[in-house]
N, C-alpha and C positions, 0 to 999 in steps of 0.2 A: 086446405084449398085457399088459394090465394084470390084476393079481390083486387080489381082495378077501379080507381076513382073514377066516377063518371066525368069529372072536371079536366081530366087529363086524356082521356080517350081522343077526343077531337083533335087536340094538339099532336098528339103522337101519330095520328093517320095522316094529317097534313104534312107532318116532317118526314114521314115515310115517303109520302106521294112526292114531295119537293126534291128529295135524294133522287127518286126514281126518275122524274122528269129532268133533272140536272144530268144525271149519267146519260140519258138518251141524247140530251143535247151535246154534251162532251164528247160523245162518241161518235155522233154524225159530222162533228168537225173533223175528225180523225180519218175520215173515210176516203178522202182524196189521197191520203199517204199509204194506203194498204196496196200491196204490190199486185194483186191480181183478182179477177171477178169471183173466183172461189172463195178467195180471203173474205171479200165483202160480203158474200151470202153468207159465210159461216159467222161473220160479224153480226149480221143481221138476225140469224137464228139465236144467237147469244142473247143480243139486246131484247127480241121478243120473248124469249123464255124469262128475262127479268122482269119485262112488263107484265106478263101473264102472272108471273110469281106476285107483285105487288097488287095488281087488281085483285087476286083472288085471296090475299092475305089482309087485305084491310077490311075488317068487319066492322067497324064503328066510325063515326063521323062522316064527312062527306065522301060520296064515292068517287074512285079516281076516274079520271078522264083521258088517262094515257092510252092509246090506242097502239096495238101491234104496228111495226114499221112494214111499209110496202116494199118487198124485197126489189122488185122491179124499178120502182121509182128511186130507190138508193142506188141501184147499178147504175141506171142511167145519171144519177148525180155523180158517181164515181167516173164514169166514162167522160163526162163534161170537165171534170176536174183533174183527170188524168193526165201526166205529162205525156208529150207524143214521142 
């Protein structure tokens, strides 16, 4: 049975959260380049699955504050930035 040092647990969870938050931010920058609304919705589903995984897998340290994306808001953002 392996043990995890208590002094490493918070740093590991913070790093995990930081990677999750950065991935969401980076992904949202890409939304305007997606070709269709269905692709945008698939993107949101994928990101939300990742967010839920991060939220469920952090068991030590500070809780994750990442919330799943609102698909409707992301679609509106895509429509606003989509080329005419």
